C-alpha positions as CSV (number, residue, x, y, z in Angstrom):
1,M,2.5,-4.6,-7.1
2,A,-1.2,-5.5,-6.2
3,G,-3.4,-2.6,-5.6
4,L,-1.9,0.0,-8.0
5,H,-4.6,1.9,-9.8
6,F,-3.6,2.4,-13.5
7,V,-6.1,5.1,-15.5
8,L,-5.7,4.1,-18.8
9,V,-6.5,6.9,-21.4
10,P,-7.0,6.2,-25.3
11,L,-7.4,8.4,-28.3
12,V,-10.8,8.4,-29.2
13,A,-10.5,6.1,-32.3
14,Q,-11.2,2.5,-32.3
15,G,-7.7,1.1,-33.3
16,H,-6.7,2.9,-30.2
17,I,-9.3,2.1,-27.9
18,I,-9.0,-1.6,-28.5
19,P,-5.4,-1.7,-27.4
20,M,-6.1,0.2,-24.0
21,V,-8.9,-2.0,-23.4
22,D,-6.4,-5.3,-24.2
23,L,-3.3,-3.4,-21.6
24,A,-6.4,-2.7,-18.9
25,R,-7.3,-6.8,-18.8
26,L,-3.7,-7.3,-18.8
27,L,-3.0,-5.0,-15.9
28,A,-5.9,-6.4,-14.0
29,A,-4.6,-10.0,-14.3
30,R,-1.7,-8.8,-12.7
31,G,-3.7,-7.8,-9.8
32,A,-4.1,-4.2,-10.6
33,R,-7.1,-1.7,-11.3
34,A,-7.5,-0.5,-14.3
35,T,-9.6,2.3,-15.4
36,V,-10.7,2.7,-19.4
37,V,-11.0,6.7,-19.2
38,T,-13.1,7.7,-22.8
39,T,-16.2,9.8,-24.2
40,P,-19.9,8.8,-23.5
41,V,-20.1,6.9,-27.3
42,N,-16.7,5.4,-27.3
43,A,-17.9,3.7,-23.7
44,A,-21.0,2.3,-25.3
45,R,-19.3,0.8,-28.0
46,N,-16.4,-1.2,-25.6
47,R,-19.0,-1.7,-22.6
48,A,-19.5,-5.4,-23.2
49,S,-15.3,-6.0,-23.7
50,I,-14.8,-4.4,-20.3
51,D,-18.2,-6.4,-18.8
52,G,-16.7,-9.7,-20.2
53,A,-13.5,-8.6,-18.0
54,R,-15.3,-7.9,-14.7
55,A,-17.5,-11.5,-15.3
56,A,-13.8,-12.8,-15.7
57,G,-12.8,-11.7,-12.4
58,L,-10.6,-9.1,-13.4
59,D,-10.6,-5.6,-11.9
60,V,-11.1,-3.3,-15.0
61,E,-14.1,-0.5,-14.9
62,L,-15.4,2.6,-17.3
63,A,-15.1,6.1,-16.5
64,E,-17.2,8.6,-19.0
65,I,-15.8,11.9,-19.6
66,P,-17.5,14.2,-22.3
67,F,-16.4,15.4,-25.5
68,P,-16.6,18.8,-26.5
69,G,-17.2,18.5,-29.8
70,P,-20.0,20.9,-30.4
71,E,-18.4,23.7,-28.9
72,H,-16.1,23.1,-32.2
73,G,-19.2,23.1,-35.0
74,L,-18.9,19.3,-34.8
75,P,-22.5,17.2,-34.2
76,E,-23.6,16.2,-31.1
77,G,-22.4,12.4,-30.7
78,L,-20.0,12.6,-33.1
79,E,-16.8,10.8,-30.6
80,N,-14.8,8.3,-32.9
81,V,-12.7,9.1,-35.6
82,D,-14.3,6.8,-37.4
83,Q,-17.4,9.0,-37.4
84,M,-15.9,11.7,-39.7
85,S,-17.7,12.0,-42.7
86,E,-15.8,14.7,-44.4
87,K,-12.0,16.2,-43.9
88,E,-13.1,19.4,-43.1
89,M,-13.9,17.2,-39.5
90,F,-10.6,16.6,-39.2
91,L,-9.0,19.6,-37.3
92,P,-11.7,20.9,-35.7
93,F,-12.0,17.2,-34.3
94,F,-8.7,17.3,-32.8
95,K,-9.1,20.7,-31.8
96,A,-11.9,19.8,-29.5
97,L,-9.9,16.5,-28.4
98,W,-6.8,19.0,-27.0
99,R,-9.6,20.0,-24.8
100,M,-10.3,17.2,-22.7
101,D,-7.7,18.4,-20.7
102,A,-10.7,20.1,-18.2
103,A,-12.8,17.0,-18.2
104,L,-9.7,14.6,-17.4
105,D,-8.6,17.2,-14.8
106,A,-11.9,16.8,-13.0
107,Y,-12.1,13.1,-13.2
108,V,-8.3,12.9,-11.4
109,R,-9.9,15.2,-8.8
110,S,-13.0,13.2,-8.1
111,L,-10.5,10.3,-7.4
112,L,-8.3,12.5,-5.1
113,A,-11.4,13.5,-3.0
114,Q,-12.6,9.6,-2.9
115,G,-9.0,8.9,-1.8
116,R,-8.1,6.8,-5.0
117,R,-5.0,8.4,-6.4
118,P,-4.4,7.1,-9.0
119,D,-0.9,5.5,-9.4
120,C,0.0,5.6,-13.3
121,V,-1.7,7.6,-15.9
122,V,-1.1,5.4,-19.6
123,A,-2.2,7.7,-22.4
124,D,-2.4,7.7,-26.1
125,S,0.6,9.3,-27.8
126,C,-1.9,11.6,-29.3
127,N,-3.5,12.4,-25.9
128,P,-0.4,15.0,-24.9
129,W,-3.4,17.1,-23.3
130,A,-2.9,14.6,-20.4
131,A,0.5,15.3,-19.9
132,S,-0.5,18.1,-17.5
133,V,-3.1,17.0,-15.6
134,C,-0.2,14.3,-14.6
135,A,1.8,17.3,-13.6
136,R,-0.5,19.4,-11.4
137,H,-1.6,16.7,-9.8
138,G,1.5,14.5,-9.8
139,V,0.9,11.2,-11.1
140,P,3.1,9.0,-13.1
141,R,2.3,9.1,-17.1
142,L,3.6,6.9,-19.5
143,V,2.7,6.9,-23.2
144,L,1.5,4.0,-25.5
145,H,2.0,4.0,-29.1
146,C,-0.3,1.7,-31.0
147,P,1.6,1.8,-34.5
148,S,4.9,-0.5,-34.8
149,A,8.4,0.2,-33.5
150,Y,9.2,0.3,-36.8
151,Y,7.5,3.2,-37.9
152,L,8.1,5.0,-34.7
153,L,11.7,4.8,-35.6
154,A,11.6,6.0,-39.1
155,E,9.5,8.6,-38.8
156,H,11.3,9.9,-35.6
157,N,14.6,9.8,-37.8
158,L,12.8,11.2,-40.5
159,S,11.8,14.3,-38.5
160,K,15.2,14.4,-36.8
161,H,17.6,14.6,-40.1
162,G,14.5,16.9,-41.8
163,V,14.1,15.1,-44.8
164,Y,9.8,15.7,-44.4
165,G,11.1,19.2,-45.1
166,R,13.4,18.1,-48.3
167,V,11.1,16.1,-50.4
168,A,9.1,17.9,-53.6
169,D,6.3,16.3,-53.2
170,E,4.8,13.3,-51.7
171,L,5.7,10.0,-54.1
172,E,9.5,11.6,-54.0
173,E,11.3,8.6,-52.8
174,F,14.1,9.0,-50.2
175,E,16.2,6.0,-47.9
176,V,15.2,6.5,-43.8
177,P,18.5,7.7,-42.6
178,D,19.9,6.1,-39.5
179,F,18.0,2.8,-39.8
180,P,19.3,0.0,-38.8
181,V,18.0,-2.0,-41.8
182,R,17.4,-0.3,-45.8
183,A,14.3,1.4,-45.8
184,V,13.2,3.4,-48.8
185,G,9.6,5.2,-49.1
186,N,7.9,8.1,-49.5
187,A,6.2,11.1,-48.0
188,A,2.6,8.9,-48.4
189,T,4.1,5.9,-46.7
190,F,5.8,7.3,-43.7
191,R,4.0,10.1,-42.9
192,G,4.2,12.1,-40.0
193,F,1.6,12.1,-36.9
194,F,-0.5,16.0,-37.4
195,Q,1.9,16.6,-40.3
196,W,-1.0,18.7,-41.9
197,P,-1.3,22.6,-42.5
198,G,-3.0,23.7,-39.1
199,A,-1.6,21.1,-36.8
200,E,1.6,22.4,-36.1
201,S,1.1,23.1,-32.4
202,E,-0.8,19.6,-31.8
203,R,2.5,18.2,-33.3
204,R,4.6,19.7,-31.2
205,D,2.8,19.2,-27.9
206,I,3.1,15.3,-29.0
207,I,6.9,15.4,-28.9
208,D,6.7,17.2,-25.7
209,A,4.8,15.2,-23.8
210,E,6.3,12.1,-25.1
211,A,9.7,14.4,-24.1
212,S,8.6,14.8,-20.6
213,A,6.7,11.1,-20.2
214,D,8.2,8.8,-17.3
215,G,8.3,5.7,-19.9
216,L,7.0,4.3,-23.3
217,I,4.8,1.3,-23.8
218,V,5.1,0.5,-28.0
219,N,2.6,-1.8,-29.3
220,T,4.8,-5.1,-30.3
221,F,7.3,-7.6,-29.2
222,R,10.7,-8.5,-29.3
223,D,11.0,-11.4,-31.4
224,A,9.4,-9.6,-34.5
225,E,10.9,-6.2,-33.6
226,G,13.3,-6.1,-30.9
227,V,16.4,-3.8,-33.0
228,F,13.8,-1.4,-34.2
229,V,12.5,-1.3,-30.1
230,D,15.9,-0.3,-29.0
231,G,16.5,1.5,-31.5
232,Y,13.5,4.1,-30.3
233,A,14.3,3.5,-27.0
234,A,17.7,4.8,-27.5
235,A,16.4,7.8,-29.6
236,L,14.0,9.2,-26.9
237,G,16.0,8.0,-23.9
238,K,13.4,6.5,-22.1
239,K,12.3,3.6,-20.5
240,T,10.6,1.5,-23.2
241,W,8.5,-1.0,-23.0
242,A,7.5,-3.9,-26.0
243,L,4.0,-5.1,-24.7
244,P,1.6,-6.9,-27.7
245,V,-1.3,-5.5,-27.3
246,M,-4.7,-5.9,-30.1
247,N,-4.5,-2.6,-32.8
248,L,-5.4,-1.7,-36.0
249,P,-2.4,-0.5,-38.0
250,A,-2.6,3.8,-37.7
251,E,-2.5,4.2,-41.2
252,A,-6.2,2.2,-41.6
253,E,-7.5,5.2,-38.8
254,G,-9.9,7.0,-40.7
255,V,-9.8,4.6,-44.2
256,Q,-13.1,3.9,-45.6
257,V,-12.5,0.2,-47.1
258,T,-14.8,-0.8,-50.2
259,S,-16.0,-4.2,-50.1
260,A,-13.9,-4.5,-53.0
261,D,-10.8,-4.1,-51.3
262,V,-12.1,-6.6,-48.5
263,E,-12.8,-9.0,-51.5
264,K,-9.6,-8.5,-52.8
265,A,-7.5,-8.9,-49.0
266,V,-9.4,-12.5,-48.2
267,A,-8.8,-13.7,-52.0
268,E,-5.4,-12.8,-51.5
269,L,-5.3,-14.4,-47.5
270,M,-7.3,-17.5,-48.5
271,D,-5.0,-18.1,-52.0
272,E,-4.5,-21.9,-52.3
273,G,-0.7,-20.7,-54.1
274,A,2.1,-19.8,-53.2
275,E,1.8,-16.9,-52.3
276,G,-1.6,-17.2,-50.0
277,T,0.1,-19.6,-48.2
278,A,3.1,-18.1,-47.2
279,R,0.6,-15.3,-46.0
280,R,-1.3,-17.8,-43.5
281,E,2.1,-19.2,-42.6
282,R,3.8,-15.9,-41.4
283,A,0.4,-14.7,-39.9
284,K,0.2,-18.2,-37.8
285,D,4.0,-17.4,-36.9
286,L,3.8,-14.3,-35.7
287,A,0.5,-14.9,-33.5
288,D,2.4,-17.7,-31.8
289,K,5.2,-15.9,-31.1
290,A,3.1,-12.9,-29.6
291,R,1.3,-15.2,-27.6
292,A,4.4,-16.9,-26.7
293,A,6.1,-13.4,-25.5
294,M,2.6,-12.7,-23.4
295,E,3.1,-16.5,-21.5
296,E,5.0,-17.1,-18.3
297,G,8.8,-16.7,-18.8
298,G,7.8,-14.5,-22.2
299,S,9.6,-11.3,-23.4
300,S,6.4,-9.5,-22.8
301,Y,5.5,-11.4,-19.4
302,E,8.6,-9.8,-18.5
303,Y,8.3,-6.7,-19.9
304,L,4.7,-6.0,-18.2
305,S,5.9,-7.3,-14.9
306,D,8.9,-4.9,-15.1
307,M,6.5,-1.9,-16.2
308,I,4.4,-3.0,-12.9
309,R,7.3,-2.5,-10.8
310,Y,8.3,0.5,-12.4
311,V,5.5,2.3,-11.8
312,A,4.7,1.0,-8.1
313,E,8.4,2.4,-7.3
314,L,7.9,5.4,-9.2
315,S,4.3,5.9,-7.2
316,R,6.2,5.5,-4.0
317,K,8.5,7.9,-4.4
318,K,6.0,10.5,-5.7
319,S,4.0,9.7,-1.8
320,Q,7.1,10.1,-0.3
321,E,7.6,13.1,-2.1
322,R,3.8,14.6,-1.3
323,D,4.0,14.0,2.2
324,A,8.2,15.3,2.9
325,S,6.0,18.7,0.8
326,A,3.1,18.8,3.9
327,S,5.7,18.1,6.5
328,A,8.0,20.8,5.6
329,A,4.3,22.9,5.4
330,Q,3.1,22.4,8.1
331,L,6.4,23.2,10.1
332,L,6.1,27.0,8.7
333,P,3.7,29.5,10.5
334,S,1.0,30.7,8.2
335,A,1.1,34.1,7.3
336,P,-1.7,35.1,9.0
337,E,0.4,34.4,11.5
338,L,3.5,36.7,10.7
339,G,1.1,38.9,10.2
340,G,-0.9,39.2,13.3
341,S,2.9,38.9,15.5
342,N,3.7,41.6,13.7
343,K,1.1,43.5,14.4
344,S,1.2,42.4,17.8
345,G,4.9,43.8,18.5
346,K,3.9,47.2,16.9
347,I,0.6,47.6,19.1
348,Q,3.0,46.9,22.4
349,A,5.8,48.9,21.4
350,E,3.3,52.3,20.9
351,A,1.9,51.2,24.1
352,A,5.2,51.3,26.0
353,R,6.3,55.0,24.3
354,L,3.1,56.2,25.3
355,S,3.2,54.8,28.7
356,V,6.9,57.0,29.1
357,Q,5.3,59.9,27.0
358,S,3.0,60.1,30.8
């Protein structure tokens, strides 16, 4: 397991970068090298976390690649979802994000030139453009989902059964089909990723990239969402690991929180009544279970061990395939050699003909 190099590519949103940095630390603690690839602004924001990991003796590093925002009409330095102040920025922002494949490709090529071939790329589910880079260079790829398994399975089933297309408006209630528990909601609460006008091709890319991935990581743990993890793994037909890395909920991305909202949330949590006590006990219980899951012998600890073994084996097979292809190529004569041999034969035949004529 030791010596594997993981390249982690988070979505440029803090609620997605934090889990990737946390995953990098977990991998490095198992003896792997972990590189978090992001843009200059996001690298600066998260450098302290990386420096802290390195100070603790973990082999974690940051790599910067450019964000082509200005090419799509965005201000220089706008490189994170939380920097967008107008809704009109969202579409050009994600159009720019989709053009980051060239920068990632250049980075991977630079690693190859140094003899540092990545063993695996872990790409955020919202970064499907990483798929073509991995396919081009024969690098295994895993997809990290930051939302809960409950949400992922619900959204998948709603899309699969065409529920989104049948509701009259966002507030019309519906029941999630083929779900382990009864769940009733509406399009506003179960909104799918990139389900807005103009982002149809991006959503298709996300679905296709997940379908071609070598495995999935879901930000959760079995004690909390085991039935939903299993349901999603079965629905996608993919090797899936539940790892509780830190995050913000998907619906929190780009949402402005007022001081009144913060005050209300704190008041509810710190309420001395029965509801406040129940919330605190529930939060503590979940935190304890997540911590236990990551301890040696816990479900997520074993998931991480299995994931590292899986990547090691996959990387080994890819290496053998490359070696076999290289050996086969060496056995074949090159095109110039074939052409030269043919030309030489023609010259010799012509010389013989002239000799007979004379």
